[in-house]
C-alpha positions in Angstrom: -1.9 -105.6 72.3 -2.0 -103.1 69.5 0.3 -103.4 66.6 3.3 -101.1 66.7 4.5 -99.5 63.5 8.3 -99.5 63.4 10.2 -96.3 62.6 11.6 -95.5 59.2 15.2 -94.7 60.3 16.6 -98.2 60.1 14.9 -98.7 56.7 16.2 -95.4 55.4 19.8 -96.4 56.5 19.6 -99.7 54.7 18.2 -98.1 51.6 21.1 -95.7 51.6 23.6 -98.6 51.9 21.8 -100.5 49.1 22.2 -97.5 46.8 25.9 -97.5 47.4 26.1 -101.3 46.6 23.6 -101.2 43.6 26.3 -102.1 41.1 27.7 -105.0 43.1 26.9 -108.6 42.0 24.8 -111.3 43.7 24.3 -111.2 47.5 26.8 -108.3 47.7 24.0 -106.0 46.4 21.0 -107.7 48.2 21.9 -108.8 51.7 22.3 -106.0 54.2 25.1 -107.6 56.2 27.1 -108.6 53.1 26.5 -105.1 51.6 28.0 -103.5 54.8 31.1 -105.7 54.6 31.6 -105.0 50.9 31.2 -101.3 51.4 33.9 -101.3 54.1 36.1 -103.3 51.7 35.4 -101.1 48.7 36.2 -97.9 50.6 39.4 -99.3 52.0 40.5 -100.4 48.5 39.7 -97.1 47.0 41.6 -95.3 49.7 44.7 -97.6 49.3 44.6 -97.4 45.5 44.5 -93.6 45.3 48.1 -93.6 46.7 49.0 -96.5 44.4 47.7 -94.6 41.4 49.9 -91.6 42.1 52.9 -94.0 42.3 52.0 -95.8 39.1 51.6 -92.5 37.1 54.9 -91.2 38.4 56.6 -94.4 37.3 55.0 -94.1 33.9 56.1 -90.5 33.4 59.7 -91.4 34.4 59.7 -94.3 32.0 58.5 -92.1 29.1 61.0 -89.4 29.8 63.8 -91.9 30.1 62.9 -93.6 26.8 62.9 -90.3 24.9 66.1 -89.0 26.5 67.9 -92.2 25.7 66.7 -91.9 22.0 68.0 -88.4 21.8 71.4 -89.0 23.3 73.1 -92.4 23.6 75.1 -91.6 26.8 72.5 -89.4 28.6 70.1 -90.9 31.2 67.0 -89.8 33.1 68.8 -89.2 36.4 71.4 -87.0 34.7 68.6 -85.0 32.9 66.7 -84.4 36.1 69.9 -83.5 38.0 70.7 -80.9 35.3 67.2 -79.5 35.4 67.6 -78.9 39.2 71.0 -77.3 38.7 69.6 -74.9 36.1 66.5 -74.3 38.4 64.0 -75.2 35.7 60.8 -76.1 37.4 59.2 -78.6 35.1 57.5 -81.5 36.8 57.6 -85.0 35.4 54.0 -85.0 34.2 54.7 -82.0 31.9 58.0 -83.4 30.8 56.3 -86.7 29.9 53.6 -84.9 27.9 56.3 -82.9 26.0 58.2 -86.2 25.4 55.2 -87.8 23.8 53.7 -84.9 21.8 56.8 -82.9 20.8 60.1 -84.7 21.0 62.0 -81.8 19.4 61.0 -79.6 22.3 62.5 -82.0 24.8 65.6 -82.2 22.6 65.9 -78.4 22.8 65.4 -78.4 26.5 68.1 -81.0 27.0 70.5 -79.0 24.8 69.9 -75.8 26.7 70.6 -77.6 30.0 73.8 -79.1 28.8 75.2 -75.8 27.6 
């Protein structure tokens, strides 16, 4: 029997998978079966953590706004501040408010005074 040369498709697929896992450590970057398992796990984790990252940043922004608001006024809280923003129909999202709170506290102080009046 003559020797049959195998096709390149399977080898190309494995090479593509190895490129994805090139930064993994140990067998996770060398063994094909382990690479496939790690790839599934990595993609699942990244998908899950994208939602978690949004949650964490929103919590961070709320904490920053609340800290600055409480510094400015003793009896004023974050929830009252946001409620007053909605009543006045000022459309500033929490990310922008947190940036203002960090960079320019006086500006946030002015905003809160305008809302209260």
